[in-house]
C-alpha positions as CSV (number, residue, x, y, z in Angstrom):
1,V,107.8,153.3,24.4
2,Q,110.1,154.4,26.9
3,L,109.9,157.4,29.2
4,V,113.4,158.2,31.2
5,E,113.2,161.0,33.4
6,S,116.5,162.3,35.6
7,G,117.2,165.4,37.2
8,G,115.2,164.5,40.6
9,G,117.2,165.4,44.0
10,L,117.1,166.9,47.2
11,V,116.7,170.7,46.8
12,Q,115.9,174.0,49.9
13,P,113.1,175.8,49.7
14,G,113.4,178.0,47.1
15,G,116.0,176.3,45.5
16,S,115.5,175.3,41.6
17,L,115.5,172.0,39.7
18,R,115.4,171.2,36.1
19,L,113.7,167.5,34.8
20,S,114.6,166.1,31.5
21,C,112.1,163.1,30.6
22,E,114.0,161.6,27.1
23,A,111.4,159.2,24.8
24,S,112.3,156.7,22.9
25,G,109.8,154.5,20.5
26,F,107.0,156.8,19.1
27,T,107.3,160.0,16.9
28,F,107.4,162.0,19.9
29,S,106.8,165.4,18.0
30,R,103.5,164.3,17.4
31,F,102.4,163.7,20.9
32,L,101.0,165.8,24.3
33,M,103.6,165.4,26.3
34,S,103.2,165.9,30.5
35,W,104.7,166.0,34.0
36,Y,102.5,164.8,36.8
37,R,103.6,164.3,40.2
38,Q,102.1,162.0,43.1
39,A,103.3,162.6,47.0
40,P,102.8,160.3,49.7
41,G,98.9,159.1,50.3
42,K,98.3,161.5,47.2
43,E,96.4,161.2,44.0
44,R,98.6,161.6,41.0
45,E,98.2,164.9,39.5
46,M,98.8,166.9,36.3
47,V,101.3,169.7,36.8
48,A,102.2,170.5,33.5
49,R,101.8,169.8,30.1
50,A,103.0,170.8,26.6
51,F,101.2,170.2,23.2
52,S,102.2,168.5,20.3
53,A,102.3,172.0,18.2
54,G,102.0,175.7,18.8
55,G,104.2,176.3,21.5
56,I,100.7,175.2,24.1
57,T,101.7,174.7,27.3
58,D,99.0,174.7,30.3
59,Y,100.1,174.3,34.5
60,A,98.4,173.3,37.2
61,D,97.3,176.4,39.4
62,S,99.8,175.2,42.4
63,V,102.8,175.8,39.7
64,K,101.7,178.6,37.4
65,G,104.6,181.3,37.8
66,R,107.4,178.6,38.9
67,F,107.3,175.8,36.6
68,I,108.0,175.9,32.8
69,I,107.5,172.8,30.8
70,S,109.3,173.0,27.5
71,R,110.1,170.6,24.6
72,D,113.0,169.6,22.5
73,N,111.2,167.6,19.0
74,G,114.7,167.5,17.4
75,K,116.2,165.3,21.0
76,N,112.6,163.7,21.9
77,T,112.8,165.5,25.1
78,V,110.7,166.9,27.5
79,Y,111.8,169.5,30.7
80,L,110.5,171.0,33.3
81,Q,112.4,174.0,35.2
82,M,111.0,174.3,38.7
83,N,111.8,177.3,40.4
84,S,110.8,178.6,43.9
85,L,110.2,175.3,45.2
86,K,108.5,174.9,48.3
87,P,108.0,171.3,50.6
88,E,104.6,171.2,49.1
89,D,106.4,170.5,45.6
90,T,108.1,167.4,47.2
91,A,106.7,164.0,45.4
92,V,107.7,161.3,42.4
93,Y,107.7,163.2,39.1
94,Y,106.2,161.4,36.2
95,C,106.6,161.5,32.4
96,N,103.4,160.9,30.7
97,A,102.9,160.5,26.7
98,L,99.8,160.9,26.4
99,G,97.8,157.3,25.9
100,L,101.1,155.8,25.5
101,G,102.6,155.4,28.9
102,W,104.6,156.5,32.2
103,G,108.2,156.6,33.0
104,Q,109.8,155.5,35.9
105,G,109.7,158.5,38.1
106,T,112.2,160.3,39.3
107,Q,112.0,161.9,43.3
108,V,111.8,165.5,44.1
109,T,112.2,166.5,47.7
110,V,112.3,169.9,49.1
111,S,113.1,170.2,52.2
112,A,115.7,172.3,54.5
């Protein structure tokens, strides 16, 4: 199982970023895919998740209305579109396949 995140970086408050997570080594379409984040000194928290069927998604209250998770089962990729970014969104963002493992993480820094 391999999960490779990309798309992180430095952005100003109010800006946008799009994270990608390319998966391999398992049947991507059958698994719940999630994005988590971990800020310095804090526990890892779930940000958004996309269920394997039905287009069902779920979000942490802190990102509802700003972040959008989507998945392309044909490309084995899950995305996180992050809009209206705030300094408190600064964290390492991780991709997760339920029960299978984690990616290496990608740093997102929101700062003026």
